[in-house]
N, C-alpha and C positions, 0 to 999 in steps of 0.2 A: 227803631223808635216805637213806643207803645201806642195804642189807640188813644185818641184825644177825647177827653170827657170834659164837658162844660158844666160847672156847678153854679147854679143861681139860687142864692139864699140871702136873706137880709141879716142873718146872724153870723158875725165873724167867727164865733166859736164853732158853729156847725160847719162853716166853710173849712176851717182849719182841720177839724176832725175828718171830714170827707177827703180833703187833700192828703192827709197822712195815710188814711186807709188805701186810697187809690194809687198814690205814688208808690206805696209799699208793694203793690202788685204790678208795678211797671207801667201804669197808665200816665199819660201826660195830662195835666189838669190845668184848666183855665177857669177863672172865677169872675163873678160879678155879684153886686149886692142890690141892684135895681134893674127893673125890666126894660125900660126904654133904651138905654145904651146897650144892654145885653142883646136886645132884638137885632139891632144893626150888626153887632159882631157875629151873632149866630147865623144870620143870613148871608153875611159877607164871606164867612169861612165856616160852613157847617161842620160841627164836630161829629164824632162817631156815636156820641150819646150825650143827652142833656139830662142832668139831675135838676129837677125843678121843684122849688118850694111853692106852696099855694098862697100862704099868707105873707104878702109883701106890700109895702106902701105904694101908692100911686097906681101901679099896674100890677094887679094880682096874678097869680099863676094861671087861673082860668082864662083871663083875658089874654095873657101872653101866649098861652097854648093855642087859643083861637087864631091869633095873628100869625103864629108860626105855621100852623097848618094851612092857612090861606095862601101862603107863598110856595111856589113850586120847589124851591130849595129847602124850605122848612118842612115840607110834607114828608120828606124822606128821613128826617132826623128821629132816631128812636128817643122816646121821652120816658124817663122814670120819675114819677112824682115821689118826692120825699117830704112828707108833711106831718105836722102834729094833729091835723084834722083827721080824726079816726072814724068819722061817721060814714056809714055805708053809702049815703047819698052823695057825699063828696067823692068817694071812689068811683061810683057809677058815672057821675058827671064828668070826672076826669077822663075816664075811658071813652065816654061818648064824644068828648071833644078831641080825642085822638091820642091820648096817652097810651103807652104800651104796657106799663105796669105801675103799681102803686105800692109804696112801703111806708109804714107809719113810724114817726118818731115817738119814743126812742126806738132805734133799730139796733139789731145786733150786726156788728161788722161782717160776720159770716153770711147772714141773710142778704145784706146789701151787696156784698161781692158776688154772691150767687146770681142775683138779679142783673148786676152790671155785666158780668161775664156772659150771661145768656143773651143779653141785648146787644152786646158788641161782638158776639161770635167768638169769644175768647174761651168758652167752656171746652175743656178737654175731656176725652173719654176717661182718662185716668184720675180725674179730680175726685177727691173723697170729701166733698163739701156737705154731703147729706147729713 
């Protein structure tokens, strides 16, 4: 069984795209469209990686990241921000709150997979993703 990636985004089309890309590479994908219920699921069964959107209703990605990092189980989850927010300050804030990496939408599947594999330890010496 592949590594488990949790995708949290409020846009169903983005979730479908990420699921297709990740499952095509053998990852097990779990999804959610809002932060409150996702937080409970994330801390109950921490995934190998969280792909997190910043702009979501009710509980945005910044707030969710703070809550995840405050919990001992959440502190260990690698987090890749996948956001349409392209500002340098958003990237800095995400990293300061504990994100491991940041990729802007629209993203290339190749760049996304490179980040995902690096964060989940799935990178292989023979990969020619460059």
